[in-house]
N, C-alpha and C positions, 0 to 999 in steps of 0.2 A: 351200323355204327354201335360200338360197345359203349354202354353207359357206365361211367365210373362214379365213384363216391363223390369225387370232386365236381363232376358235371351235375349230379343230382342236387348239390348244394349251391350250384351257381359259381363255383370257384374255378381258378385256373388250373392248368395241368402241372404247374410248378410243384416240385416235391416239397413236403413239410420239412422245415429245418428248425432246430432249436437255436435260440440266441445263445451267445457264450455264457451268459449268466445262467440261463436255464440249464445248460450242459454241466456247468460247475455245480449248480444246485443238485441236479440229478445224480451226479457222481457222489457227492457228499451224503445224500440221503441213502444211496446204495451202500456206502461204507458204514453208516450208522446200523442199518438193518443187518448187514453181514456180521458186524460185531455182536449184535444182539442174538444172533443165531449160533455163533461159534463159541462164545465165551460165557462163563458162569457169573461173573461179578465185575462188570465194567464200571468205570467212574468217569465223569467229565471234569477236567480242571476248569474252574470258573473263578476268574479274578475280578470281573466287572470291566475288563478291558474290552476294546471293540471286537478283537478276534474271537474271544470267548463268548461274547454276546451274540455274534453271528453264528458260531458253533452251536449254541443253545437254541437259537431260533431255528436252525436247520433240524436239530434233534426233535423239537416240538412238531415241526412239519413231518418228520419221518414217521412219527408214531400217532399222529392225531387220527381220531379223536381220543385215543387212549392216552394215559399220562406217560411221560418219558420214563422208561424203565431203569434209569440209572441215577445214582446219587451224584452230587457235586462235591468237589474237593477244592479248597483254597489254601494255599500256603501263605499265611499272613506274616509279613515281616515286621509289622508293628510301625513301619514307616510309610504306609500306604496313603494315597490321597483320600481325605474324608469323603469327598464327593463320589468316589468309586466305591467305597465300602457302603455308603448309604444306598447306591444303585444296586449293589450286590444283594443286600439284605431285602430290599423291596422287591426285587425280581424273584427271589426265593419264595417270599411270602405270597406274591401274586400268583405264582404257578403251583404252589403247594409242593415244592421240592425239598429234598433232604440235602442238608449242607454239612459236610465235615470240614473243620478248620484245624490245620496244623500251624501252631504258633511258634515263630522263631524266638519270641520273647520268652516263652515257656522253657525252651531249650537253653537260652542264655541264663535264666534264673536257676535252672537245675544244674548249671556247670557243664553242660554237655557241648555248648558253643561258646566262643568268646567273640566280643565285639572287635571288629577290624579298626585299625588306626585311622582309616579314611572315613569311618562312619557308615559305609554302605553295607546293607544287609542282603542285597540280591544274592551274592555268592553263598550266603549262609542258608538258603532255602533247600539245598540238596538233601541234607540229612533229615529234616522234618518231612520232606516229600517222600523219600525212599522208605523211611520208617513207617509212615502213614500207609503206604502201599503194602508193605509187608504185614503190619499189624491188622489191617482191615481186609487183607487177603484179596485185593483187587487183581485181576488177571489181565485186564485191558484198561488202559488209561488214555482217554481222549485229550489231545493238546491242540492248541490253535496255531502251531508253528506252520510257516509257509516257506517254501523254497527260495522265494525271492528276497527274504529278509537278510540272509547271511550265508556265507559260503559253506559253513559246517551243516546248516539245515538243508542246503541244496543237495548234499550227499545222501540224505536220509530217505528212505522209503515211506510209503503210506503206513504200512505195518512194520514197525521197527522193534526188533527183539531185544529185550534186555535180560541180562543173566540174573542169577539169584541175588547179586548184589546191586541190582538195578543199572549195571554198567553197560554202556553202548560200545559194541566192536564193529566198526565199519566192514570188517571182512566177513561178518555173519549176515550181511544184508542179503535179502532174498529177491529173486526176480519177481516182477509183478506184471507179467505179460497179459494183455486183454482184460485188464482189471480183475485178475484172479489174485486173491490175497491169501497168504498162508499164515494162519494164526497158530500153528502148532508150537507148543512150548513145553518145556520139561517142568515138573513140580518146582516151585520156587521162582521160576522165571515169569516174566509178564511181557506184554506187548504194548508199546506206545503207539497210538493211532492218530493220524494227522488228516482229518477230513478236508482241511483247507490247503493241503500241501501244494496243489496246482493253482491256487489263487494268487493274485498279486494285491498289493495294497490298494491300487485303483479298483480292482474287481470288488474288493470288500466294500469300499465306499459307494460304488455304483449299486451294489446289491442292497446296502443299507438304505440308500435313497429310494430304490424301487420298492422295497418291502415296507418302508416307513418305520424302520426299527429305532426305537429311542436309545439315545447314548447319554453317558454322563456329560455334563456341561463343559468339562475341561477340554473336550476334543474341539470345541469352537472358541473363536477369539474372545478374550476377556481380559480385563485389567487385573494384574497380579503383581505382588511385590517379589522380585527375583534378584539374583545376583550372579555374576559371571565367575565361572571356574572352569579352567581347561577348555575354554572356548564355548562352553554351554551355559544357557540360563537355567539355574536351579532354583527351586522353591526353598525359601527359608524354613527351618524347622528345628525341633529338638534334637535331630540326628547329628547335628555338628556343623550347621552352616547358618549364616555366613561367619568366616573368621574376621579378625580385626582388620585385615588388609582387604577385605572384600566388601564393597559398598552396595547395599541393597537399593533398588530402584523400582519404580512402578512402570510396567510396560504392558503394551497390548500383545498378548501371546496366545498360543494354543499348544496342545500337546498332540503329537502324531502317534505316539505309543505311550503306554502307561505301565509303569513298574514302581519300584521302590523310589520315594521322593529323592533320595540321596544320589541316584544315578540316572534319573530320567530328566533329560533337558527339554525345555520348551523351545518353540520356534516363534520368531516374530511373525505375526499374521493378523490380517484384518478380516479373515474368513469366518463369518457368523452364520452362514447357511450351508446346507449340504452341497448345493451347486457351487458355492465359492470354494469349499474345501476340495471338491473334485477337480475343479479348474486349477487349483494350487498344486495338487498332487500330479496332475497330468504333465506339468512342465518341470517337475522336480527331477534332478539328476543324482540325488542321493537317497539311499534306502532309509526308511524310518529309523532302523536300529543304527545304521552307520552315522546318521546325522544326530541322534539324540540319546544314545545309550552309553554312558561312561563304562559300564561293566563289560562292554564288548571291546573296549579300547585298551584293556590291561595288557594285552599282548596280541599278536597276530592270530594266535590259535586259542584265544580266551574262551570262545563259545565251545569249540571242539573239546578242549580240556575239561570243561564243565560237563559236557554231554557224556564224556567217557566215565565221569564219577557218578552219573545218575541224574543230572539236571536235564531240563527239556531243551 
């Protein structure tokens, strides 16, 4: 009888198999290390939202015990949730990371951007983002976008080439057979990289639970003063809400996704624990962006149009 490693350790002959979360983690770690080997100056987009938090957690794992060899970049609209900004700054300090902040308000004050009539600043992020990439000479930019979020993001590869104007052309997408990623780009161009591309919202939450990752409190049910606009519960704030015809009320809500306060809707929820959030998402039939993001409802091609201009 031939003795195998499995027999020596008293195990069965069943082949070892990764769980789906282990497989997703392994893929993301591989992507981070691939970028570190191929590019000169990568950066991680970090907003303090759950996807960027998971992405940073994976980067920390990929290079431990060494520090993460990339800086962080946040495009601050000036209308971000205070809880999220507090989490962002605390996390940066805890891990000794470098954070670059591109401020939409600075561009408005300088006359380079104008406020929109509806008060939302999410669409105004593109110019500060692309100029920060060009000025700081980043050649690879990690983002937390996932294919399950929205149909335009479903088209995009893990390595997504952007031209010298940061614009995305779907016709220039490259094949990625056998997880082989092509990072070649001309001077002035850069590559957007999506380590969570193959994850779903449920995967993200299950991974957060497994790893014990801390999140901003607004992802869990809490009482908040909100008002209804276009079918969504929005947070009152200096950005322009509520109007005279909109009545604020206190409700038990949580946020599935976090962006600009002016365009991120809350959902009614009593989920105060990770297990309760996971159970809630498991039965949901609407994507997080489809259910709670006003900026994606401006037109059928709102996200794709912004991506072509340089947005994530």
